[in-house]
C-alpha positions, 0 to 999 in steps of 0.5 A: 584528683590531688595526691599529697604525699608525705611533704614536709617544710621547715626553717633551718632546724624548726619543722613547720610541718612534716608527713602530710598526706591526703587524697582529694577527689572531685567534689571534695573540700579540705578545711586547714586548722591550726594555731597561728604559726603553725603552717596553714599559710605554707602549705597553701603556698606550696599547693599553689606552686609557690613554696617548695616542699623539703620533702615529699611529692604533690600529684595532680591527676596523677602527674607530679607537679614538679614535673609539668607545673603549667599544666597544673597552674592552669588548673588551679586558682589560689587567693591569698590572704593578703589583698594584693589589689593595686591601689591606684587601679581601679577594681576593673583594671587589677582583675583583668590584669590579674586575670590575663596573666593566666592562659585558662578559659574566661567563663565570665567576664570581668565586669559581670563578676564584679557586679555578681560580687556586689561591686556597682559601676562606679564602685569597679571604676573607682581607685582601689585605695577608696574600697573597704576592706570588704569591698576589696576582699569581693574584688579579690574573690570575683577571681573565682568567677572569671576562670575556668578551674578545678582547684580552688586553694583559698587563705582565709577567703571570708575575711572582711566579709559581712553577713550577705557576702559570707552567705554569697561565697558560700553559694559560689564554693557550694556550686563549685564543688557540685560540679566536680571542683575541689576546694582546699581552705583555711578559715579562723572565722568559722563562718562556714554556714551551708558546706559539708567540709569532707576533710579536716586537716589539724597541722598541730598534728604534723609536727 
C-alpha cells in the first residue's frame, strides 16, 4: 500500500503543488493529469525517491520511505519520460546494465523481455543510436517485464509507441494490476485503451 500524505513542493517562492494526498492499494492505478508545468514529472520523481518533498510524508506498507529508502526502491520501477539509453551501447547492454543496478529478483531474462517488446536479435544487438524513437521506448519499457516489483511509476510511457505497441503496453499494465501491482502514470496522449482508471489526480487543483 502507498500512502502520500500532504506532500508539497516549491521552487523559491513558487508553489509547484501543495498538500497532495492519496492512498493506493494493490491492483489500483492512478493517472496524473494537468497542464505542462503543473508538476506531474516532479511528483513522479518524488515518488521514485529522486526528489525530496518540502513537506509531508510518503509511506510504503506503513513505513516512511525517508527512513528506509532502500526497502522502498527494491519494490518500485520508475520509467522516466526521457529516453535514457546510451547511444553507443546496444539495447541488450543498456537494459542489462540498468537492471543489474537493482537487487530485485529477475523474473524474465533481458533477451526474452526485449523479444516480447518486439525487438529481434539484430535490433537488440545493434547500437542504440540506430533505433527509432518508438523502438527506443520499447527497449526502455522492457524493464517492466524483467525485475520483480510492486509499484510502477511511469512518466508518459505511451510516448512514441505505434498502435500495436500501445495495445501491448495496455496488456502488460493490466496483467500487473491483476496480479496486485500498483501503477501511477502520466499520459498526455489519452491512449489508455482498456485500463479502468481508479483515480484521477489533477495537479491543477493543488496550487
